C-alpha positions, 0 to 999 in steps of 0.5 A: 231394710231396717237401715233404709227405714232408719235413714228415712226416719232420720231424714224426716226428723232432719226435715222437721228440724230444718223446717223448724229452724226456717220457721224460727228464722222467719219469726226472728226476721218478722220480729225484727221487721216489727221492731223496726216498724215500731221504732219508726212509728215511735219516732213519727209520734214524737215528731208529731208531738213536737209539731203540736207543741210548735203549733201551739206556740205559734198560735199563742204568738199569733194571739199575742200579736193580734192582741198587740195590734188590737191594742195599738189600733184602739190606742190610735182610735182613742188618741186620734187628733192628739199632737205634741204640744208645748204648754210651757217653754221646754215642756212637751206633752200630747194634747187634743188639738182643737179644730178651731186652732186654739190652744189645746185644753187639758188633759195633757198626756205624758210624752214618754208614755205616749210614745210607749203607747200608754195613756198617762194623764199628767197631773198638776202639782203646785209649787211648794217653794222656789226650789221646788216649782210647779210640775206636771206629774206622770202617775205611771213613772215618777221619772217623767215628772216635768218641772214648769217654769217658775211662777207658772200656775195651773191657769197658765197651762190652760190659757198660756201666759198673759201677754207681757209676762215672761218666765224666768 
């Protein structure tokens, strides 16, 4: 009978060991599932951060586009009525066109700057010598300096040439 008791106790011990092994196996599987879930959660969080960065970038681009649009509309409003004008032969500027059809008055705006949506008022530079005639100077770009025909003075820009005069 001792052998039956030993066998029963061995079976009970074996059952406990087997239950422990099953519990360890279940805990291992549970840990694997938890780890996979945490990895997926980490990937989702990284994707969300990337999307937030892209969204912030899009918002910044939208703001820049809206600002550029607002500046363009403001430029159009401020420069309404201005048109390309030739105050001297071969010299092109933008000026406010009078409603009565008369010659546009000063100020004149730099043609290249106007195309770039900048309001750059040209200033008159008197002739220094025959080799350096009068010119219209752009304060934004020195390269936008426009030489006037010889013998032109500021009043010619305002009134044009008196009848009978011509440029050389």
